[in-house]
N, C-alpha and C positions, 0 to 999 in steps of 0.2 A: 785184408783186415788192416788195421793200423795199430801203432803203438800208443797206449795212453801214457801220459805223464805220470810218473810214480813219485810219491812223495810221503813224508811223515806228518803226523799231527804236530801242530805248533811250529810250522815251518813257512818260509816265505818262498814264493814263486814268482819268477819273471813271467808275465802273461804271454811274451813271445815264445816260450817254451811250451805252452799248452797247445796240443794238436788241434787244428781246426778240420772237421771232416764233414762230409755230406750227412744229411739227416738220415737216409737209408742205411748207410754204413753204420751210423751211430745206433740207429734202432736195432739193427741185427746183431751188433757186437754187444749191446747192453742185454739184449734177450738171451744171448749165449751165457754171457758172464754170470747173470742172475740165476738162470735155469740150470746151467751145467757146471758153473764153477762157484756156486754159492756166494756170490758177491752181494752186497746190499747197496741200495741207493741212499746216500746220506744228504745229498743236496742236489737241487734241480731248480735253477732260477736264471732270470735273464738280466742283462745289462743293456740298457737303452743308450744308443749313440744317436747323432744327428741324421745318419743315413741308414742305419740298421740297427738290429738288436742280436746281441751275442748270448746264446744259451750255454751255460755251464753246467755239466753233470759232474758229481763227485760220487764215486763208488768206494766202498770199503771192503777189504778182505780181512775178516776178523781172525783168521787162522795165522796169518803173517804180520799182522798189525801194520799194514799198509794201505794207503789211499791212492786213488787213481783219478785223474781228471781229464776230461776232453770237452771240445766245445763245437758248436755249429753256429753258422750266421745266417740270420733271416734278413734278406734286403728289404727295402721299403715295399717292394711290389709282392712280397710273399705275404699272404693273408691268412694261409691255413697250412697245415702240414697232417700226415697221417698219424694218428694218436699211437703213443707207445703203450698205453694202458692195457688194451686187450692181450698183448703179450707178457707185460710185466704190471700186474694189478697193483703193486705197491706204489706205482707212480700215479695212481689216479688223482690223488688231492694235490700232488706237485703240479700236474699238468692243468688242473683247474685253476690253481694260483697263478700259474704262468699265463694263461689266458686272461685272467681278471686284470693282471697287470699290463699286459701288452696288447691284448685284442687280437692276438694271433690264435686261431681256431685250431684246436686238436680234433680233426675230422675223425669221426668214428669212436669218440669217447663215450663210453656207456652211461656216464652219470655226470654230465657237464652241468654242474650247478654252482651257484656263487660261494665263495669262501668267507670273505670277511666285508665286503662293501665299504672300502674307503671312499671318500668323496670323489676322488679322481677316477675311480673304477666304475662308477654307477652308470655311466653312459654305455658301458659294455655289458654289465650283468643285470642291470635293472634295480629297482627299488627293493628294499627289504620286504615290503608289503606284498610284492608280487613274486615271493619265492615259490618256485615250482614244486610244491610238495607232491610225493608219491601218494596215490590214492589206491584203495581196494574196493571192488564191488561185492556186493552180497547182502541179503536181507539181515543177516545176524551180524554183519561186520560194522564196527563203530570206531570212531576216532576219539581219543583223549588227548587233549591239548594241556600242556604244563609250560608255564612262563610266557614271556620272557621275564617277568618280574616274579621272583620267588619269595617265600617266606624267610624272615631272618636276614642275614647279611650276605647271602650267596649272590654271586655275580649273575648278570642277565644272559639267558640263553633260552631258546624255544625248543621244547621237545613234544613231537607228535606221534602218538601210539596208534597203530592200526591193530585193533583188537577183535577177537571173537570170544565173546564173554569176558573172562579174566585173562585169557591167553593172549600174549602179544605176538602178532605175526611180524610186525616190522616196526621199528623205531627210526624216525628221521630227525636229526638234530640240526637246528639252524642256528648258527653262531654269527658272529661279526658285530654284536652290539658294543664290544669293548675295544673296537679298533681306534687307537690313538696316533697311528703313523710313527711308531717308535723308530723304524729304520730310518725314515726320512729325517726325523729330529736329530738322530746321531750323525748323519751325513751333514746337514746343515750347521749343527753346532761345531763339528770338527773343522769344517772348511772356513767358517767365519772367525775362528778362535784367534786371539792375538797372544804374542808372547809364547810362554812355554805351555799354556794351559789348552791342550787338546784332548784331555782325558776327563770324562764325564760320568763317573760311577753312579752318580744320583739318578741318571736315566736308566743305566742297566739294571739297578736295583729295583726299578718298577716295572720291568719287563714282566715278571710274575712274582709278586711280593713274597709268596711263600718259598721261593727259590732264589732269593736276593744274593746269597752267597754264591750259589752255583753260577748264576747268569753273570754276576759281576767278575768272578774268577775267570770265566771264558773271555768276557770282554777285555779284561786286563791282559789275558794271554795273546789275544789278537793285536792289541795296540803295543804290547811289548815286543812282540815279534816284528811288526811294522817298523817300529823305531830302533830295534836293536837294543832294547833295555834289558839288563840282566837282573835277576832277582837272587836273593841270598837263600841259602838252605832254610834259615829261620822263617823267612817270609813264606816259604812253601810250607813249613810245618804248621804255622798259624792259620794259613788259608786252609789247609787240609782238615786240621782239627775243627774248624768252625764249619766246614762243608760236612763232616760227619756228624757233628752235633745237630745240624740242619736236617740232615737225613733221618737220625734217630727221633727227633722231636716230631717230624711229620708222621713218621710211621707209628709212633705212640698215639698221636692224635687221631689218626685214621682208624687204628683199632679201637679207640674209645668211641668214635662215631658208628663204627660197624656194630659195636655191642649195643649201642643206643638204638640202632635201626632195628634190631631183633628184640627190643624191649628189656634187655638185660642191664638194669641200671647200676648194679654193683660194678660189673666190669667197665661200663662207660664212665663212672665217676672216678674210679681209682686210676685208670689209665689217664684221664684227663688231668688229674692232679700231678701225675709223674711227668707228663708233657711239660707242665708248668715249670718243674724243677730244671728241666733241660733247657728250655728257652731263656729261663733266668740265668742259667750258667752262661749262655751267649751274651746275655745283657751285661754280666760282670765283666766280659773281656772288652766289649766295645761300646756299651752304652745303649744297645738296641737288641731287643729280644729276637729280632729277624736278621741280625747281622748287618744292618745298614750302617754305613760309615766306616766299616772295617777296611776296606781295601782301597789303597791309593796307587798311582801310577809307579810301578816298580817295586812296591812294597805293601805295608799295612800301616794303619794308623795307630795301632795299639799292640803293645808288646805283652808276652805272658811270661811273668817273673816266676821265681819260685813259690811265692806266697799264693799267687794266682793259681799256678799250676796245681798246687796242693788242694785248693778248694775245688777246682775242676775235677781232680781225681776222686774226691770224696763224693762229689754229687754223682759222678759217673758210677762209681762203685755201688752207692746206695740205690740208684734207680735200676741198675742191672740186676742186683740181687733180689729186688722187689718184683721185677718183672719175670724173672726166672721162677719164682714161687707162684706168681699170679696166672701165668699162662695155662698151667694145668687146671686151676680152679675156674678160670673164666671161659676158656676154649676147649681144650682137649678132653675134659672130664665132664662137660656140660651137654647132654643130650639135647636139650632144648636149643642150645646155640648150634651144635653140630648139624641138627636137621635143617636148619635154615641156610647154613653155608655150603655143606656138601651137595655137589651136584648142581649148584645154582650158578646160572650165568657162565656156562663153559665155553671156552674157546680152545680148540685143539691146536696142536703144534703146526700142523700143515697151514691152517687158516691164519694163525699168527704170523707165520713166516710170509704167506702169501700177500697179506695186506700190509706188511712192514712194521708190526707193532715192536716196541722197544721197552727197556727198563724192567722193573719187577713184574709188570703184567705180561711181558713177553717171556720172561724167565719162569713165571709160574706155569706157563704154557710149554715148557720144554725147549725154549729158544735160548741157547747159551751166549747171550751177548750182554756185555758189560764193559763200558769205556775204560773203566779203572784197570781192568785186566787186559783187555783186547788192544787198547791204544793208550797205555799208560804214560802219564806225564807228572812232572813234579815229584812229589814224595811217593807216589805210586810206582815210580820206576825203581826206587831204592828199597821200598817196603811194599811188596805186592799185596793188594786186597784179595779177599777171597770171593769167588763167584759162587752163587747160590742158585741152582736150577731144580724146579719141581716139573711135574709132568701133567697133573691132571687139568690144570687151566680153569678151575672153578673159583668161586668167591672164597672158599676155604683156602685154596692154594694162593690167592692174591693176598689173603689175610696173613696166613702163616709164614710166608716169605718175608713179610715185613717184620715179624718177630725175629726170624733168623738173621736178617740183615741188621737189624738195629743191635743185636748182641754182637755181631761182627764189628759194627761201628764203635761200639763202646770198647771192645778189645784194641781196635785200631787206634783210637784215641789214647788209651793208656800207653800203648807202645810209643806213640809219638811224644807224650808227656815225659817218657822215660829218657828221651834223648835231647829234648829241647834246651835243657839248661846248660849243656856244653857247646851250645851253638850262638853265634854272635850275628848281629845286624838284622833287626826286625825292620826298620824303616827302609825307604827307598835307598837303593845302592848309588843311583845317579839320577840327575834331572832327566825327564823324558823330553825328547826333542819335539819341537812342533813341526818339523819337516818330514813328511811322509816319502817313501820311495816311489818312483815314478813307475807306471805300468806294472803294478805288482798285485799278487793275491796272497792273502794270509788267512789261515784256518787254524781254529782252536776249538778243542772239545773238552767236556768232562761229562762224567755221569752224575747228573742231579738225582734227587731222590725219586722222580718220576721216571727217569731214564736219560738217554743222551741228549746233550745240549750242544748245538753246533753254531758258531759264529763265523762268518766269513767277511772279509773286507777286501774291496777292490779299488785300486787307484788308476787315474789317467796319467797321460804323459805330462801333465802340468802339475803333478804331485797332489792332485786333489782326490778326495774320497768320492767315487761315483757310485758305489753300491755297498750297503751294509746289509747282509742276509743273517737272519736269526731263525733257527729251527728249535723250537721248545718240543719236548717229547709229547706234549698234548697234540701237536700236529699229526703225529703218527697214529696215536691212540684212540681218538674220538670214535672213529669208525669201528675199532674194536668193541667199544662199549655198545654201539648200535647193534652189533652182531651178537654180543653176549646176551642180550635181553631177549632175543628171538626164542619163542617156545617156553617162555617163562612167564609167570604171573605178573600182572600189573604191580602187585605188592612187593615183588622181588626187585623192582628197579632201583629203590633206594639203596639196597645192598649191592647190586651190580655197579651202580653209580659210584659208591663210596670206595668199593674195592679198586676202582681205577683212580678216582679222585683227580681228575683232570682240570687244567686250568683253562678258564675261558680267555683272560687277557693274554696268557702265554700263547693261545692259539691265534687270537685276533690281532695281536700286536698293534 
């Protein structure tokens, strides 16, 4: 066996310190660490060079808050390798993405299908029109196709249900319609930047617009680590307040949508109105209901003074008190609602772990992972967040955990508001440099409202950014939605879908 490079979240690594091992040794060790030591795969991606491709794998040990990284090299003559997925199923989508980006075939992969169809990848994976959908035979088996164009303002994605009557045997989800090349844009913009400007939050904010604060916070963390830029405590407080407002706002909105999907309009309308109060609170802070324009290099663009802090506190208290009274009326004491939510779209703990689910969806299935507590950074180190874990894994659990988490978010915001006035320095503490360190790798993470967000930057010997890897929690959880729908009715799909509420563009990048 070999020694993995051990490191912490939000830290800089010299690439020469990352062990390079054979693929067989890497496969065997990952299998042991995931199966026997309960480690998780956080990242699996390639960095192309002129003569070869380097594969980097990052594992996490949630019990000791440590990360581990190792690598393997594919020379030009290597066109395939034995797939890791049969031994470690949570790697199935990572390997599909690696194949799509490099053309190196994971032989023996059980479900080798396209991930997102970037223009440069279509020669490898084929056109979207030729997606190899799974099919079932039988006189009474039929297919129901939905999308990619949906009603309203939902993003494009294609869903194909294999059904027997109203019962869903299998759901296959085809994504990739929202692929914008975000990772390459960040690389090109950074390397072509002049002067001091190498920080582009307006790009990070668009990775997934409903997670603008979360993604931009992680992007800022990577760039601040790369450039050695320190941030003040007040910056951390303001970023954290807005991150928790983002979490609470979306959770409230999702409960509104779930009530709408069961035809309970009183619950839908009241929660929608309360969501508006929370996003308007973020609007008061930075001029955007979604937190865009808040974060700058090394700081934030907007301060929270005593008057604004008082307004935030009043809004949070009002919404928290309303929701505390509404939850029994709209969910817990409503048989018509409970009948639709309980036992619907269940994912058990073993399955959730096996496929690598993250975020509230995983915690609702008994998987106790939360970046805020397992790999704390910023204010979460000084003021720990509370981890919430449920067991049943159905739509009710994925709904109720949103209520509990938003209440904890409100309490956390109030705690931060209580200390912010005695802290100075909201703006950037220093100018961010335009020179990146050579041959380095930086990683930053946070817990967005959907789950863990991971950004990784890699530089070469010429101080150029050669890889920027983004993992949105939707990447982990779309397969969970597909499994949740099995053996449920077609009419239960909207409930299952909204209880996950995954991002198309966050997956497609």
